[in-house]
C-alpha positions as CSV (number, residue, x, y, z in Angstrom):
1,X,107.2,65.8,110.3
2,X,106.1,68.9,112.3
3,X,102.8,69.0,113.8
4,X,100.3,71.3,112.6
5,X,99.0,73.9,115.1
6,X,96.7,77.0,114.6
7,X,95.7,80.1,116.5
8,X,93.2,83.0,116.4
9,X,94.5,86.7,116.4
10,X,93.6,87.8,119.8
11,X,95.5,90.8,120.4
12,X,93.8,93.0,123.1
13,X,96.1,96.3,123.1
14,X,95.5,99.4,124.9
15,X,95.6,102.9,123.1
16,X,95.1,105.7,125.4
17,X,92.1,104.6,127.7
18,X,90.6,102.3,124.9
19,X,91.2,98.5,124.4
20,X,91.3,97.1,120.9
21,X,90.1,93.7,120.9
22,X,90.5,91.4,118.0
23,X,88.2,88.6,119.4
24,X,85.3,91.1,119.3
25,X,86.3,92.5,115.8
26,X,86.3,88.9,114.3
27,X,83.1,87.9,116.0
28,X,84.9,85.0,117.8
29,X,83.8,86.4,121.2
30,X,80.3,85.4,120.4
31,X,80.7,82.2,118.3
32,X,81.2,78.8,119.9
33,X,80.6,77.1,116.7
34,X,84.0,78.3,115.3
35,X,85.8,75.6,117.5
36,X,84.2,72.7,115.5
37,X,85.6,74.3,112.2
38,X,89.1,74.8,113.7
39,X,89.0,70.9,114.9
40,X,87.9,69.8,111.5
41,X,90.9,71.1,110.0
42,X,92.9,68.3,111.6
43,X,95.0,70.6,113.9
44,X,96.5,69.2,117.2
45,X,97.1,72.2,119.1
46,X,95.7,75.7,119.2
47,X,97.1,78.9,120.7
48,X,94.1,80.2,122.5
49,X,93.6,83.4,124.7
50,X,92.5,83.3,128.5
51,X,93.4,87.0,128.4
52,X,93.9,89.0,131.7
53,X,92.3,92.1,130.4
54,X,89.3,90.1,129.5
55,X,88.9,87.4,132.0
56,X,89.8,89.7,135.3
57,X,89.6,93.4,134.5
58,X,88.6,94.2,137.9
59,X,90.6,91.7,139.6
60,X,90.9,87.8,140.1
61,X,88.5,87.6,142.9
62,X,85.8,88.9,140.3
63,X,87.1,87.1,137.2
64,X,84.7,86.2,134.5
65,X,85.2,82.4,133.7
66,X,82.2,81.6,131.6
67,X,83.9,82.3,128.4
68,X,87.0,80.4,128.7
69,X,85.2,77.6,130.6
70,X,82.8,77.0,127.6
71,X,85.7,77.1,124.9
72,X,88.3,75.3,126.7
73,X,86.2,72.6,127.6
74,X,84.8,72.3,124.1
75,X,88.5,72.2,122.8
76,X,89.3,69.1,125.0
77,X,86.2,67.4,123.6
78,X,87.4,68.0,120.0
79,X,90.7,66.6,121.0
80,X,92.5,69.8,120.3
81,X,95.1,70.9,123.1
82,X,95.2,74.4,124.0
83,X,98.4,76.6,124.3
84,X,96.9,79.0,126.8
85,X,97.9,82.8,126.4
86,X,97.6,85.3,129.2
87,X,98.7,88.5,127.6
88,X,98.8,89.2,124.0
89,X,100.3,92.5,123.2
90,X,98.5,93.7,126.3
91,X,99.6,95.8,129.4
92,X,97.0,94.4,131.8
93,X,93.8,95.6,133.1
94,X,93.3,99.4,133.7
95,X,94.7,99.3,137.4
96,X,98.0,98.2,136.0
97,X,100.6,98.8,133.3
98,X,104.1,97.4,131.8
99,X,106.0,99.9,133.9
100,X,103.8,99.2,137.2
101,X,106.2,97.5,139.8
102,X,103.6,95.3,140.8
103,X,102.8,94.3,137.3
104,X,104.9,90.9,137.5
105,X,103.4,89.8,140.7
106,X,100.0,90.5,139.7
107,X,100.4,88.8,136.4
108,X,101.5,85.8,138.3
109,X,98.3,86.0,140.8
110,X,96.3,85.8,137.5
111,X,98.4,82.9,136.2
112,X,97.7,81.0,139.4
113,X,94.0,81.5,139.1
114,X,94.0,80.3,135.4
115,X,96.0,77.2,136.4
116,X,93.9,76.3,139.3
117,X,91.0,76.6,136.8
118,X,92.5,74.6,134.1
119,X,95.1,72.3,135.9
120,X,95.1,70.0,132.8
121,X,96.6,72.5,130.4
122,X,100.1,71.6,129.7
123,X,101.5,74.5,127.5
124,X,101.4,78.1,128.3
125,X,102.4,81.6,127.0
126,X,102.1,84.0,129.7
127,X,103.3,87.0,127.6
128,X,103.2,86.8,123.7
129,X,106.0,88.7,122.0
130,X,107.2,90.6,125.0
131,X,110.2,92.2,122.9
132,X,107.6,93.4,120.3
133,X,105.3,94.7,122.8
134,X,108.0,96.7,124.7
135,X,109.1,98.2,121.4
136,X,105.7,99.1,120.3
137,X,104.8,100.5,123.8
138,X,108.1,101.8,125.2
139,X,110.1,102.8,122.1
140,X,107.5,103.9,119.5
141,X,104.7,105.0,121.7
142,X,102.1,103.3,119.6
143,X,100.6,101.4,122.6
144,X,99.9,102.0,126.3
145,X,101.5,103.6,128.2
146,X,102.9,105.5,124.9
147,X,106.6,106.0,126.0
148,X,109.3,106.9,123.4
149,X,112.5,106.1,125.1
150,X,115.1,103.4,125.8
151,X,114.5,103.6,129.6
152,X,110.9,102.7,129.2
153,X,111.5,100.0,126.7
154,X,114.1,98.4,129.1
155,X,111.7,98.7,132.0
156,X,108.9,97.2,130.1
157,X,110.9,94.4,128.7
158,X,112.4,93.5,132.2
159,X,108.8,93.5,133.8
160,X,107.5,91.2,131.4
161,X,110.5,88.9,131.8
162,X,110.1,88.8,135.3
163,X,106.3,88.5,135.2
164,X,106.8,85.4,132.8
165,X,109.0,83.6,135.3
166,X,106.8,84.6,138.3
167,X,103.7,83.3,136.2
168,X,105.4,80.0,135.3
169,X,106.2,79.3,139.0
170,X,102.7,80.0,139.7
171,X,101.4,77.8,137.1
172,X,103.9,75.0,137.8
173,X,102.7,75.0,141.3
174,X,99.5,73.7,140.1
175,X,100.8,71.7,137.2
176,X,104.5,70.6,137.7
177,X,104.9,69.4,134.1
178,X,103.5,72.7,132.4
179,X,105.5,73.9,129.6
180,X,106.6,77.5,128.6
181,X,106.1,78.2,125.1
182,X,107.6,81.5,124.3
183,X,106.9,83.6,121.2
184,X,108.6,86.4,119.5
185,X,109.1,87.8,116.1
186,X,112.9,87.2,115.4
187,X,113.1,88.9,112.0
188,X,116.9,89.6,111.2
189,X,118.1,93.4,110.5
190,X,120.4,94.1,107.7
191,X,122.3,97.2,106.7
192,X,124.6,99.3,104.5
193,X,128.2,98.9,105.7
194,X,127.9,102.4,107.3
195,X,125.2,101.3,109.6
196,X,126.7,97.6,110.5
197,X,127.0,98.9,114.0
198,X,123.3,99.7,114.4
199,X,122.4,96.3,112.6
200,X,124.6,94.2,115.2
201,X,122.6,96.0,118.1
202,X,119.3,95.3,116.4
203,X,120.3,91.7,116.1
204,X,121.6,91.5,119.7
205,X,118.5,93.0,120.9
206,X,116.2,90.4,119.4
207,X,117.3,87.8,121.7
208,X,117.6,90.1,124.8
209,X,114.3,88.9,126.4
210,X,115.3,85.1,125.9
211,X,118.9,85.8,127.4
212,X,116.9,87.4,130.5
213,X,114.9,84.4,130.9
214,X,117.8,81.8,130.3
215,X,119.8,83.7,132.8
216,X,122.3,84.6,130.3
217,X,122.2,88.2,131.0
218,X,125.6,88.9,132.8
219,X,128.4,91.4,132.7
220,X,130.0,90.8,129.3
221,X,126.7,90.4,127.6
222,X,126.5,92.7,124.7
223,X,123.6,94.6,126.0
224,X,124.5,94.6,129.8
225,X,125.7,98.1,129.5
226,X,122.8,99.1,127.4
227,X,120.1,97.9,130.2
228,X,122.4,99.4,133.1
229,X,122.7,102.8,131.4
230,X,119.0,102.8,131.1
231,X,117.9,102.4,134.5
232,X,117.9,98.7,135.2
233,X,119.8,97.9,138.4
234,X,122.5,95.3,138.7
235,X,120.5,93.5,141.5
236,X,117.5,93.2,139.2
237,X,119.8,91.6,136.3
238,X,121.2,89.3,139.1
239,X,117.7,88.1,139.8
240,X,117.3,86.4,136.4
241,X,120.7,84.7,137.0
242,X,119.4,83.3,140.0
243,X,116.0,82.4,138.6
244,X,116.7,81.1,135.1
245,X,113.3,79.8,133.4
246,X,114.4,78.3,130.1
247,X,111.5,78.1,127.8
248,X,110.5,74.5,126.8
249,X,109.7,75.6,123.2
250,X,110.9,78.8,121.3
251,X,108.0,80.1,119.0
252,X,109.1,82.0,115.9
253,X,106.4,84.4,114.6
254,X,107.7,85.5,111.2
255,X,106.3,87.7,108.7
256,X,107.1,89.2,105.2
257,X,108.0,92.4,107.0
258,X,109.8,90.9,110.0
259,X,113.3,91.4,108.3
260,X,114.7,94.9,108.1
261,X,117.1,96.9,106.3
262,X,118.8,100.0,107.5
263,X,120.2,102.7,104.9
264,X,121.5,106.0,105.6
265,X,120.5,107.1,102.1
266,X,117.1,108.5,103.3
267,X,116.5,110.2,100.0
268,X,115.7,106.8,98.3
269,X,112.8,106.1,100.8
270,X,109.6,107.5,102.1
271,X,109.4,110.0,104.7
272,X,107.7,107.8,107.1
273,X,110.6,105.2,107.0
274,X,113.0,107.9,108.4
275,X,114.7,107.5,111.9
276,X,118.0,107.1,113.4
277,X,120.2,107.3,116.3
278,X,122.7,109.7,118.0
279,X,125.2,108.9,115.2
280,X,123.2,108.6,111.9
281,X,119.9,109.4,110.4
282,X,118.7,106.5,108.3
283,X,115.6,104.7,106.8
284,X,114.3,101.5,108.5
285,X,112.5,99.5,105.7
286,X,111.2,96.0,105.2
287,X,114.3,94.0,103.8
288,X,112.1,92.4,101.2
289,X,111.4,95.8,99.7
290,X,114.5,97.6,100.0
291,X,117.4,95.0,99.9
292,X,118.7,92.8,97.2
293,X,118.9,89.8,99.5
294,X,115.1,89.7,100.1
295,X,114.3,87.9,103.3
296,X,116.1,85.5,105.7
297,X,113.5,82.6,105.3
298,X,111.8,80.2,108.0
299,X,114.9,77.6,108.0
300,X,117.6,79.9,108.5
301,X,115.6,81.7,111.6
302,X,114.8,78.4,113.0
303,X,118.3,77.0,112.7
304,X,119.8,80.1,114.3
305,X,117.5,79.9,117.4
306,X,118.3,76.2,117.6
307,X,122.2,76.7,117.6
308,X,121.9,79.5,120.3
309,X,119.8,78.0,122.7
310,X,119.4,74.2,121.8
311,X,115.7,74.4,122.7
312,X,112.9,72.9,120.6
313,X,111.5,75.5,118.2
314,X,108.3,75.9,116.2
315,X,106.8,78.5,113.9
316,X,104.1,79.9,116.0
317,X,102.7,82.4,113.6
318,X,102.5,81.9,109.7
319,X,100.5,84.4,108.0
320,X,100.8,86.7,105.0
321,X,98.5,89.8,104.4
322,X,97.4,90.3,100.8
323,X,96.0,88.1,98.3
324,X,95.2,84.4,98.5
325,X,97.9,83.2,96.4
326,X,100.3,85.1,98.5
327,X,98.9,83.5,101.7
328,X,99.1,80.0,100.4
329,X,102.8,80.5,99.2
330,X,103.8,81.8,102.5
331,X,102.3,79.1,104.5
332,X,103.7,76.7,102.1
333,X,107.1,78.3,102.5
334,X,106.7,78.1,106.5
335,X,105.7,74.5,106.2
336,X,108.6,73.3,104.0
337,X,110.9,75.8,105.6
338,X,110.3,73.8,109.0
339,X,110.8,70.5,107.2
340,X,114.3,71.6,105.7
341,X,115.2,72.8,109.1
342,X,114.2,69.4,110.8
343,X,115.9,67.6,108.0
344,X,119.3,69.3,109.0
345,X,118.8,68.3,112.6
346,X,116.9,70.9,114.2
347,X,114.0,69.9,116.7
348,X,111.1,71.4,115.0
349,X,107.8,70.7,116.6
350,X,105.2,72.5,114.6
351,X,103.9,75.0,112.2
352,X,101.1,77.1,113.3
353,X,98.6,78.6,110.9
354,X,97.9,82.2,112.1
355,X,95.5,83.8,112.0
356,X,92.4,81.2,111.7
357,X,89.9,84.1,111.4
358,X,92.3,86.8,110.0
359,X,93.0,90.2,111.6
360,X,91.7,93.7,111.8
361,X,93.8,97.0,111.3
362,X,97.4,95.5,111.5
363,X,98.1,97.7,108.6
364,X,98.2,100.4,111.3
365,X,99.6,98.5,114.0
366,X,96.2,98.4,115.7
367,X,96.3,101.8,116.8
368,X,93.0,102.8,115.4
369,X,90.0,101.1,114.0
370,X,89.7,101.6,110.3
371,X,88.1,98.4,109.3
372,X,91.0,97.2,107.4
373,X,90.7,93.3,107.3
374,X,93.0,90.5,106.3
375,X,91.4,87.2,105.8
376,X,93.0,84.1,107.3
377,X,92.0,80.5,107.1
378,X,88.6,81.6,107.5
379,X,87.0,84.9,106.1
380,X,84.5,86.4,108.6
381,X,83.0,89.1,106.4
382,X,80.0,86.8,105.7
383,X,77.3,85.5,107.8
384,X,79.4,82.6,109.1
385,X,83.2,82.1,108.8
386,X,83.8,81.0,105.3
387,X,86.8,78.6,104.5
388,X,89.4,79.8,102.1
389,X,91.9,78.1,100.2
390,X,94.1,77.9,103.1
391,X,91.6,75.7,105.0
392,X,92.0,73.1,102.2
393,X,95.8,73.3,102.5
394,X,95.5,72.7,106.2
395,X,93.4,69.8,105.9
396,X,95.6,68.2,103.2
397,X,98.7,68.8,105.3
398,X,97.1,67.4,108.4
399,X,95.9,64.3,106.4
400,X,99.3,63.7,104.9
401,X,97.6,64.1,101.5
402,X,99.0,66.0,98.4
403,X,97.7,69.5,97.9
404,X,97.5,70.4,94.2
405,X,96.6,74.2,93.7
406,X,97.9,76.1,90.7
407,X,98.4,79.2,92.8
408,X,101.2,77.3,94.5
409,X,103.1,76.7,91.2
410,X,104.6,80.0,91.0
411,X,107.0,81.7,93.7
412,X,105.4,84.5,95.9
413,X,106.2,88.1,94.9
414,X,108.9,88.3,97.7
415,X,110.9,85.8,95.8
416,X,110.8,87.9,92.4
417,X,112.6,91.0,91.1
418,X,109.4,92.7,90.6
419,X,109.1,92.7,94.5
420,X,110.9,96.1,94.3
421,X,107.7,97.5,92.6
422,X,105.4,96.8,96.0
423,X,107.4,99.8,97.2
424,X,108.9,103.1,96.3
425,X,112.3,102.1,97.8
426,X,115.3,101.2,95.8
427,X,117.9,98.4,96.1
428,X,120.7,98.9,98.6
429,X,123.9,97.2,99.3
430,X,123.6,95.2,102.5
431,X,126.0,93.9,104.8
432,X,125.0,90.6,106.8
433,X,125.8,91.2,110.2
434,X,126.3,88.8,113.2
435,X,123.8,86.1,111.8
436,X,124.2,82.5,111.9
437,X,123.2,79.9,108.9
438,X,123.3,82.7,106.5
439,X,123.9,80.5,103.7
440,X,120.4,79.4,103.6
441,X,119.2,83.2,103.3
442,X,116.9,83.7,100.2
443,X,116.7,80.2,99.2
444,X,113.1,79.5,98.2
445,X,111.4,76.1,99.1
446,X,110.7,73.7,96.4
447,X,107.3,74.2,95.0
448,X,104.8,71.2,94.6
449,X,105.8,69.4,91.3
450,X,102.5,70.1,89.2
451,X,102.0,70.8,85.7
452,X,102.0,74.6,85.6
453,X,98.4,75.2,84.3
454,X,97.4,79.1,83.7
455,X,94.2,81.2,84.0
456,X,92.8,81.6,80.5
457,X,91.5,85.3,80.2
458,X,89.1,85.6,77.3
459,X,88.0,88.9,75.9
460,X,91.1,90.5,77.2
461,X,90.9,93.6,75.1
462,X,88.4,95.2,77.2
463,X,88.7,97.1,80.7
464,X,88.2,94.2,82.7
465,X,90.1,91.8,80.5
466,X,93.3,93.8,80.4
467,X,93.0,94.4,84.3
468,X,92.9,90.5,84.8
469,X,96.0,90.3,82.7
470,X,97.8,93.2,84.6
471,X,96.9,91.9,88.1
472,X,97.6,88.3,87.3
473,X,101.1,89.6,86.1
474,X,101.6,91.5,89.3
475,X,100.4,88.7,91.6
476,X,102.7,86.0,89.8
477,X,99.8,84.0,88.6
478,X,100.3,82.2,85.4
479,X,98.1,83.3,82.8
480,X,96.9,83.4,79.0
481,X,95.1,86.2,77.2
482,X,92.9,85.8,74.3
483,X,91.3,89.0,73.0
484,X,88.1,88.9,70.9
485,X,89.7,88.6,67.6
486,X,91.6,85.3,68.5
487,X,88.7,83.6,70.1
488,X,84.8,83.9,69.3
489,X,83.2,82.5,72.6
490,X,80.2,81.7,70.7
491,X,82.0,79.3,68.8
492,X,82.1,75.5,70.7
493,X,84.7,74.3,68.3
494,X,87.0,77.3,68.7
495,X,86.6,77.2,72.4
496,X,87.4,73.5,72.8
497,X,90.7,73.9,70.9
498,X,91.5,76.9,72.8
499,X,91.4,74.9,76.2
500,X,93.0,72.1,74.7
501,X,95.9,74.2,73.6
502,X,96.2,76.3,76.9
503,X,95.1,73.6,79.3
504,X,93.9,76.2,81.8
505,X,92.8,75.5,85.3
506,X,90.2,78.2,85.2
507,X,88.6,80.5,82.6
508,X,88.0,84.2,83.1
509,X,85.0,85.4,80.8
510,X,85.9,88.9,80.3
511,X,84.0,89.1,76.8
512,X,80.8,90.8,76.5
513,X,78.5,93.1,74.8
514,X,78.6,96.1,76.9
515,X,76.8,98.9,75.0
516,X,73.3,99.0,76.8
517,X,71.5,101.5,74.6
518,X,72.7,99.9,71.4
519,X,71.5,96.5,72.6
520,X,67.8,97.6,72.2
521,X,68.5,97.5,68.5
522,X,71.1,94.7,68.3
523,X,69.2,92.2,70.4
524,X,70.4,88.9,68.8
525,X,74.1,90.4,68.6
526,X,73.8,91.2,72.2
527,X,72.3,87.8,73.3
528,X,74.7,85.6,71.1
529,X,77.7,87.2,72.9
530,X,76.4,87.7,76.5
531,X,74.1,84.5,76.7
532,X,75.3,82.1,74.2
533,X,78.9,82.8,74.7
534,X,78.8,82.3,78.5
535,X,76.9,79.2,77.9
536,X,79.4,77.9,75.5
537,X,82.2,78.5,77.9
538,X,80.2,76.9,80.6
539,X,79.5,73.8,78.7
540,X,83.1,73.4,77.4
541,X,84.6,74.2,80.8
542,X,82.3,71.5,82.5
543,X,83.3,68.9,79.9
544,X,86.9,69.5,80.7
545,X,86.7,70.0,84.3
546,X,87.9,73.6,84.4
547,X,86.7,76.3,86.6
548,X,84.7,79.3,85.1
549,X,84.6,82.8,86.3
550,X,81.9,85.2,84.5
551,X,80.6,88.6,85.2
552,X,77.0,89.8,85.1
553,X,75.3,93.2,86.2
554,X,73.3,95.3,88.7
555,X,70.9,95.9,85.5
556,X,69.4,92.3,86.1
557,X,67.3,94.3,88.8
558,X,64.3,96.6,88.1
559,X,65.2,99.2,90.6
560,X,62.3,98.9,92.9
561,X,63.9,98.0,96.0
562,X,64.6,100.7,98.7
563,X,67.7,98.8,100.1
564,X,70.8,97.4,98.1
565,X,70.1,94.3,96.4
566,X,71.3,90.7,97.5
567,X,72.3,87.7,95.6
568,X,68.9,85.9,96.6
569,X,66.7,88.9,95.4
570,X,64.6,88.2,92.3
571,X,65.9,89.5,89.0
572,X,63.5,91.6,86.7
573,X,65.6,93.3,84.0
574,X,64.2,96.4,82.2
575,X,66.2,96.4,79.3
576,X,67.7,93.9,76.8
577,X,71.4,93.9,78.1
578,X,70.1,93.2,81.6
579,X,67.9,90.3,80.3
580,X,70.8,88.7,78.3
581,X,72.9,88.8,81.4
582,X,70.0,87.2,83.6
583,X,69.8,84.7,81.2
584,X,73.4,83.9,81.2
585,X,73.4,83.5,84.7
586,X,70.8,80.9,84.8
587,X,72.4,79.1,81.7
588,X,75.8,79.1,83.1
589,X,74.8,77.9,86.6
590,X,72.6,75.1,85.1
591,X,75.6,73.6,82.9
592,X,78.3,74.3,85.4
593,X,77.1,74.6,89.0
594,X,80.7,75.1,90.2
595,X,80.7,78.4,88.3
596,X,81.5,81.6,89.8
597,X,79.0,84.4,88.6
598,X,79.9,88.0,90.0
599,X,77.4,90.8,89.7
600,X,79.2,94.1,89.5
601,X,78.1,97.8,88.9
602,X,79.5,101.0,87.5
603,X,83.3,100.1,87.4
604,X,86.0,102.4,87.1
605,X,89.6,102.2,87.1
606,X,93.1,103.7,86.5
607,X,94.3,102.2,83.5
608,X,91.8,103.1,80.9
609,X,89.8,106.3,79.9
610,X,86.6,104.7,79.0
611,X,84.9,104.7,82.3
612,X,82.8,107.4,83.9
613,X,84.9,108.9,86.6
614,X,87.9,109.3,84.4
615,X,85.7,110.9,81.7
616,X,84.2,113.1,84.1
617,X,87.3,114.2,85.6
618,X,88.6,115.1,82.2
619,X,85.6,117.4,81.3
620,X,85.7,118.9,84.7
621,X,89.6,119.6,84.4
622,X,88.8,121.7,81.3
623,X,85.9,123.6,82.9
624,X,83.1,121.7,80.8
625,X,79.7,120.8,82.4
626,X,79.2,116.9,83.3
627,X,75.6,115.6,82.8
628,X,74.9,112.7,84.8
629,X,72.0,110.2,85.7
630,X,70.1,110.5,89.0
631,X,70.1,106.8,89.2
632,X,71.6,105.3,92.4
633,X,74.4,102.6,91.9
634,X,77.3,101.0,93.6
635,X,80.7,102.1,91.8
636,X,83.2,99.5,91.7
637,X,86.9,100.0,91.6
638,X,88.3,97.6,88.9
639,X,91.6,96.5,90.8
640,X,89.3,95.8,93.9
641,X,87.0,93.9,91.7
642,X,89.6,91.8,90.1
643,X,91.6,91.0,93.2
644,X,88.6,89.7,95.2
645,X,87.3,87.8,92.2
646,X,90.6,86.0,91.9
647,X,90.7,85.3,95.5
648,X,87.2,83.9,95.2
649,X,88.1,81.9,92.0
650,X,91.3,80.4,94.0
651,X,89.2,79.7,97.1
652,X,86.9,77.5,94.7
653,X,83.8,79.6,95.4
654,X,80.8,79.2,93.4
655,X,77.2,80.6,92.6
656,X,76.1,84.4,92.3
657,X,78.4,87.0,94.3
658,X,77.8,90.6,94.4
659,X,81.0,92.4,94.4
660,X,80.9,96.2,94.7
661,X,82.7,98.9,96.8
662,X,80.6,99.6,99.8
663,X,78.7,102.6,99.3
664,X,75.4,103.6,97.2
665,X,75.1,107.0,95.5
666,X,73.9,108.5,92.1
667,X,76.1,109.1,89.2
668,X,76.0,112.7,90.0
669,X,77.1,112.2,93.7
670,X,80.0,110.1,92.5
671,X,81.0,113.0,90.0
672,X,80.8,115.6,92.7
673,X,82.9,113.4,95.2
674,X,85.6,112.8,92.6
675,X,85.6,116.6,91.8
676,X,85.8,117.5,95.5
677,X,88.7,115.1,96.0
678,X,90.7,116.5,93.0
679,X,89.8,120.1,93.8
680,X,87.7,120.5,90.8
681,X,84.4,122.5,90.8
682,X,81.5,120.0,91.8
683,X,79.0,122.8,90.8
684,X,79.8,121.9,87.2
685,X,78.0,118.5,87.6
686,X,74.2,118.3,86.9
687,X,71.9,115.5,86.9
688,X,69.3,115.1,84.2
689,X,66.5,112.9,83.2
690,X,67.5,109.7,81.0
691,X,65.9,111.3,77.9
692,X,68.2,114.4,78.2
693,X,71.1,112.1,78.4
694,X,70.0,110.4,75.1
695,X,69.4,107.1,77.0
696,X,67.2,104.6,74.9
697,X,67.3,101.5,77.2
698,X,65.3,102.0,80.3
699,X,67.4,101.5,83.3
700,X,66.6,101.0,87.0
701,X,66.4,104.2,89.3
702,X,68.2,102.3,92.1
703,X,70.6,99.2,91.4
704,X,73.0,99.5,94.5
705,X,74.5,96.1,95.2
706,X,74.7,94.6,98.7
707,X,75.6,91.1,99.6
708,X,74.4,88.3,102.1
709,X,77.3,86.2,101.4
710,X,80.1,88.8,102.3
711,X,80.9,92.2,101.6
712,X,84.6,91.9,100.5
713,X,85.4,95.3,98.8
714,X,86.5,98.3,100.7
715,X,84.6,101.4,100.8
716,X,84.0,103.7,98.1
717,X,85.9,106.4,99.7
718,X,88.9,104.2,100.2
719,X,88.8,103.2,96.4
720,X,88.4,106.6,95.3
721,X,91.6,107.7,97.3
722,X,93.6,104.9,95.6
723,X,92.1,105.5,92.3
724,X,93.2,109.2,92.3
725,X,96.8,108.3,93.6
726,X,97.2,105.9,91.0
727,X,95.8,108.2,88.4
728,X,98.5,110.9,89.7
729,X,101.3,108.4,89.6
730,X,100.3,107.4,86.1
């Protein structure tokens, strides 16, 4: 079986005069304790950065060795061998660049210094994903030096290839047995028949860098004329034939968006996908979203590389953005894809969990810092990196133990017809062009053979329950829904029967008495549903070994705070509704300590009309005034709430969590902000005293929610943008 490796997202790319450093963004730059957590996963190797821009920004003579010294020696103590990376989507210190004629020699000088410092290191990646870096820096202009032409792309590619060869010569002068581990994204391009010629070019180009370092780039190569036409001298190409430096291992970095589909029918696709060449204008979209074949798959990619180069291979980046179930399923596909390829005779050495600490702003190709974060094996949004369900999967793989998680029982969205719903693109007819091992394309790996147990959603008729049903369906999470009329959560016998019939692995309690003012008169009814019902579910789930997710409220607080309330702050509810929820929290956690209790606030969503934002916008669109409370809250977008709550449930988290979109403002400010975004008149919004609004139950003047466990939801501004886009679409 392949080994289990891991890596930290360590990109240091340059945009203009600014360096974007993922190690700083993730906090790993200042946390040596992360390494013990990494080692505890059971990994044997880690792709680890000793990056040129960070270590020797002012030259090798003044290199800063303290950071890599401490971490590389700690890794040795933990028994985890590093694969040292010198450039990760970078272009070097400010004094050089990918088009600097001295770049290869300067990279080699730095490599020599690192090798002298760590002569025991046996695996090296001088330049990570050189083809991708040349494309983003030379063809698309995203990264420094921001060129947009084939000549710049060709020059950057050749520079990185020459730099890698010289760097390995320098490293091997210190450590003759040092191995070159070369990583790249080897996604396949598919096309309509009219664009078959372009697909052939793209598929040949993805091997171009390797053909250079293998010494295979000679007259007659499909891209020889391309390089010559764009400024690469014949003598330069001859140098590579004279200095072949085949990698010792080929690393596949393969993502859901790696495979591409080209279609000249541009009207079918968003404008941002449009591009072209001198012959055709066309859309370039992820194959998984636009083409009926979906994705090539890990096994086929590994087999194609093995057949072409007969060099050992590994998956060196396996990561899916999105929700936890997708991340689990994608890594499982990578692992089983590698095992499948190995069983067919491919020399597969490892599968790499990437990225251990997640990644920032890769949705925008790290050209700006917007704060968009994708968790990885750990989630860094809390006081310390928090292990996710991926950590449990890796520990099981490393120990050779079975891993039974219900989220793995269903295929990922990329294996389902509904995947087209992830984009506005439509299906096309693709022609497979010049790709070996195509018989494996699209074949999903086998899922673990476990009974398919659902999530049981009780109280599914309300806003929250219906949202859970909708989003579980979208995520491919098997689920059953029981509206209030079909299950009385206050009846222990009925709940026991329901759990026996449906055999869920988790219960989501979306049932509740939510009429805050009426609760003042219906105290017993409110307590029966909110407190007793939650207690019955906790007792029954505890007896059956089932996880429970239940919801509480910001109204458990008295409003005297001057800063957002944290999970550990004492509760002091002002009204009956808040008291029943506070009592429910205590009851649930006393009977089922593993329960997940989510406090949330003022939620709004796109799929129902019974929420404040939707009702306010409806009134404003008809030029009616909107009267609101001056109380300060943390509005919460229902899809964000449900997605993150499901992730925490899959992670096995417990206890009280505060989940609300980041931002605190009054109900009036919320209405005015929504009005401004929809070009309605915010002056029609008026804040009034509670008595004027007809409030019977006292409410806290301030109940904004913060979190000491991790602020996991996006900002309120982002949530409002998505709410309004969804509303327009609907």
